[in-house]
Structures are given as C-alpha cells and as structure tokens.
N, C-alpha and C positions, 0 to 999 in steps of 0.2 A: 570463354565467358560463360558458357553453359555449365562448365564443371563449377564455377564460382557461384552461380545460382542454385545448383543442386547441394553445394556444401552449405550455403546459407539456409536454404530450405530444411536440410537436415538438422542444422543447429537449432533453428526455431521450434521444430518439431520435437526435439529432444527436450528442449526447455519447457515446452507445453506439457509433455508427458510428465516430466518431474513435478512441475507446478500442479498438475491434476492429481498426481499421486499423493502430494503432501495434503492438498485440500480434502481429497476423498477420505484419507485417514483422519482428519481431524472433524469433519462434518458429515453427518448423515444427510443424504439428499431428500429426506422426507419433508415434504413442504408444511405438513401440519406442525413439525417439530420447529421448523424455521419460524413460522408464525408466532408460536408460543414463546420462543426466544426474543423475537423482535418485540413483543408486547411486554416482556418483563425486563427487557434490556435497560441498564442504567451505566453510564460512563463511569468507570473507576478511576480515582485519583490516588489510590493507595501506592504509597512510595515502594513498599515491598514488592508489589506487582510490576511498578515501573522498572525497578532495578532487575527483576527477573527476566526483562526483555533480552538481556546480554548473557544469561547463564545457560550453559550446557549447549552452545551452538555447534553445528556441524563445521568441518574444516572447509568444505567446498563453498565458494563465495555465492554461488547461485543458490544452493540449499540454505545457506545462512540467510540471505535476503528473504527467502520464501518463509522460513521459520519466524523471523523477526516480524515480517508483515503480519502473519496470522496472529502473532501475540499482541500487536497493536490494536486488534479488533475489540479488546476490552477495555481500551484506554481512550478511544475516540469514537464519535457517532458513526463516522464513515471513513473510508479511505481507499486510495487506488494505488496498485503497484504498477510503476511505469519501467519499462525496460528500453534501454538505448540501442538503437541500431542505426549507426552512422549519423548520429545527432538528430535523429528523429526518434522521439519517445512514443511508445505505444503502450496503452493500458493493457495490462495481461491479466489482473485479478482485482476484485474489489470486495470491500465488507461494508455491511450497513447493519447497524444495531445488533452487532455480535455475530452476524452471519456472514461467511466468507464464500465467494463464488468465482470460478473462473469465467473470464470473460471471452467468449467466442464470437466469431464473425464481427470483429472489431478492427479489421485490417485497414480500414480507410481512415480511422481517426488517429492520426499522428499529431504530435505537439512538437514545437520547437521550444526549447527551455533556455533561459538565459544562461550565460556563462556565470557559473557560481562556484565557489569553493565547496568541498564536501563538508557535510554537516552544518552548513548555513541554513537557517530558517528564513524562508521568505513567506510573506503574507501576501495573498492575492485575493481577487474577487471569485468567490465560488462559483456563482452562476454562469460567468462567461467561460471559465475553465471546464466545468462540467458539461457546458453545452458543446464545446469542441470535442469532448470525449463521447457525447451522447449518453451521459450518465446523470441527467437531471434528477432522476428519482432518488439520488443519494441525498439531495437537500430540497425536498419539495416546497418548504416554506421560504426557502432563500434567507435563512437566518444564520446558517453556520459560518464561522470563520474558517478560512481555507489556508492551510500552511503546506509548503512545499519544501521537502528535505531530500537533497541528493545524497545518498548514503555511500554510493561507490560511484566510479565512472559509468557502470552499466545499469544501476538501479536507483530509482527515486520513489519517494512516498508522497502522495497527496493525502493530507489528513484534514478531516473536518471535524470541527468541534462546536458544540452550542454552549461551552462554558463562557461565562463572562470574562472579559479581558483581565480583570483582576486576578482570577484564579488560572486562566489560560496561560499567562506569561510564565508563572511558575511551573505549571504542569509541563508545558513544552521544553522548558529548560532542563527539567528532571529527565524527561524523555530523550532530549538531545544528548545528555550525559551518558545515558544508558545505551544510545545507539553508537556513541563514540566507543565505549568499552566493547560493545559487540562486534564492531567492525575494525577494531585495531588489530593490526597484524604484527 
C-alpha cells in the first residue's frame, strides 16, 4: 500500500512540475504586468483564434491538456483546469482575465463530476461550483455563465464567460469543435 501511495504522489508531483513549467514559460510572474493585462483584457470571439486552439499541439495528452487550457485564457473571462484522480476532480490551474496561475495548496477541494460523455458541454451555477473549489475571486460579481467540458477521461475545463447567451452559444460551439479537433487521436 505504501508503494502505491508513493507512486501516486510521484505522479502528482510530476504533473505539477510539467504544469508549472508550461505556465512559467507562458507568463512572467511579475504582478504589475498581471494587473496591466487584467485591466486591458477583453474576451476574444475571433474564429481564427478559436481554431488555433487545436493547432500544433504536443503528442502527450497531459501536455496537450495544459497547452489547450492556456490557449483558452484569451477566449473566456476565467477558467479552471481540473484533473481526475479516482473520480475526484481537483483544480490544478486557473486563469482570470488572461492571466494563468498554478493553484497550490488546493488539496482539500475536490469535486465529483456527473458522468458525462467527452466534449459534452454542461452549464451550471458558477458561484456554487467556484465556492466548492475556493475560487470565488474568478467571478466576483456572480454574473458569469459557467460551462463544464470534460475533454479527456483525466481532464476537464470549467470555463466562465460574461458573454450574453445569444453570442455564448455560438462561441462555445466553435470552441467545442476546436477541442474535438485538438483531442481527436
């Protein structure tokens, strides 16, 4: 049993190192720069940018999930990368207004997700889901629509958008198609 625990801990540590490596390469930890980005941030609905989600992705499924998640930061107000561990989903990273961060000390906040087919988009209450993950700061005004997409058996994305439903429906369908292209093997 101890060897199993050590193997699991090693796997989690390895995943966190890879995630941190990707995020550190993409984002300078300078907080002044983060604030400037957040103030100037505007969600893009550009279809070329949406199609770009699935282009030039790494072969490894973990790296692919991380790269796609970081690309979604320009298309949504906020998001959370969830990793599955024995049907308990844990938040590993988040983005808010274009700035992505690795979530640390989030070990107690696990979610149970409903059984759903891959690439199915579920709409849910943002405030209750964010509260369970202790990430309420991602939607401080409680106005965003919250979408959940399970992209692989191991990873899911929680995406928050302030777009009106009229535009959000088309936008999320375009993103879903790009995700299918990105994760199709």
